[in-house]
N, C-alpha and C positions, 0 to 999 in steps of 0.2 A: 388405410395408412395409419400407423400408430401415432399418437400425439407425442411430439418431442418436448422435452423440458429444456428451457433455455438455461445455459450454465454461466452466462455472463455475470449476473448479480452475485451468486455465491462465489464465483471465481474472484470477483473484485474484493469481496470481504475476506476471503481466504488469503489472497496475495497481500492485501494491506495488513492483515493480522500477522502474517509471517514476517513481513517487512518491518513492522514495529518491533517485534521480538529481536530480529537480527540487528536492527539499528541500536536498540537498547543494549544488546550484548556488545556491540562494537564500541559504543560510548563508554560502557563499563570497563572494557579492556583498555581503552585509551586513557581513561582518567584514574582508575582505581587499582589496576594490577600492573605487574611487571611482565606481562605475557609477551611483550614485544610489540613494536609498532606495526609489523607486518600483519599480525592477526587482526588488530584493530582496523587497519586500512582495508583489509580484505572484507571484513564484516560490514564496514560502512559502505563500501562499493556494492556489495551484494544487496544490502538493505535498500540502497537508493535505486538499484536496478529493479528490484521487486516492487518498490513503490511506484516507479515509473510505469511498469507494466500494469499495475493495478489501476493507475490513472487512465492509461490507454484503453484497458478493458472497460472501465466505467464509462468513458466517453463513447466508445463504440456501442456498448449496450444501451446507453441512453438514446443514441441516435436510432438504433434499431427499434427500440420501444416506441419512439415517437413516429416512426415511419410505418409501423404495423397498423393494419386496419382494425384489429380487435383490441379491446382494452387489456392491459397487462394485469396479471394477478396481483393481489395486494401483497403477497409474500415477496414477489419479485421486486416491487417498488420499495418495500421496507428494507430488503437486503441491499438493494442498490443505494439507497439513501444512507444506510449504515456504513457501507463500504466507502462511499464517497466522503462521508464525514470523517471516517478513520484516515483516509488518505490526506485530507486537508489538515487534520489535527497532527498527523505525523510530520507532514511537511512544515508545519509551523513550529513544532517542538524540536525536531532535529534539523536545525538550519545547516545548509551545506557550507556556508561561508559566514564569517563574521561573528560566530558564537564563541567567545572566549579566546579568540586569537590573540596571541601576545601574552597570555597568562601561562603559567606553568611552573 
């Protein structure tokens, strides 16, 4: 049986990276362009959806790594930690509520 490569850790990092880019684009469209509110709202919703999926994949991958009998590869752990850190940083940076409300 061929060895399988787990995709949870790289998927977490990829989803979180794309989410950060989409959230930054949505924030840019919201505050610095006249592109319209619809584009900004769509980008922010998509970014938060991707970030939520990244968090879910990180949690499930962490659970699977803890339940496995053999030790995880170092690359898996590094990618998972980097992806989780990116999810946490993005959630702290792009606050869903209370960030600048009432200014405009």
